[in-house]
Every structure is written in structure tokens, then in C-alpha cells.
C-alpha positions, 0 to 999 in steps of 0.5 A: 500500500502507498501511504498518503496524507489528506486533510478533512474538515472537523465534521468529516473526521468526526463522521468518519470516526463514528462510521468506522466504529459502527462498522468495526473498521478503521478510518483508513479502511472506510476511506479506501472503501469509499475510494473504491466505490467512487472509482467503480461508479465514475463512469456511470450516468448521473441521475439527470442522464438516467432521467434524460434517457428514460424520457427520450423513449416515452411514447415510442412504443405502443401496446395496442391496448387503449385503456392500458394506463387506466386498467393496468391492474386488471390486465396484470391480474388476468395474466398473473392471477391472484398471487395474494391469496 
């Protein structure tokens, strides 16, 4: 491992100490886990990008069922049956 030094605010330090103690790990381990998570998710789309992508397909597909938006529960019950009982 490579030793490095960082500066934290008082609040960051206190919160990390509490979290580390709750999880039974060192602050250094908690910081390493956080960095691993940051690296792993760095190329994932942001929430705004996910919304943009989802909205870009709205209206592009049709079921051919004119009342699907209002009767979806009935159609699901017909297909899957009554799982609740």
C-alpha cells in the first residue's frame, strides 16, 4: 500500500470516526472503501442522464391496448392471477 496524507474538515473526521466504529473498521479502511466505490461508479450516468434517457423513449412504443394506463391492474391480474391469496 502507498501511504498518503489528506486533510478533512472537523465534521468529516468526526463522521468518519463514528462510521468506522459502527462498522468495526478503521478510518483508513472506510476511506479506501469509499475510494473504491467512487472509482467503480465514475463512469456511470448521473441521475439527470438516467432521467434524460428514460424520457427520450416515452411514447415510442405502443401496446395496442387503449385503456392500458387506466386498467393496468386488471390486465396484470388476468395474466398473473391472484398471487395474494
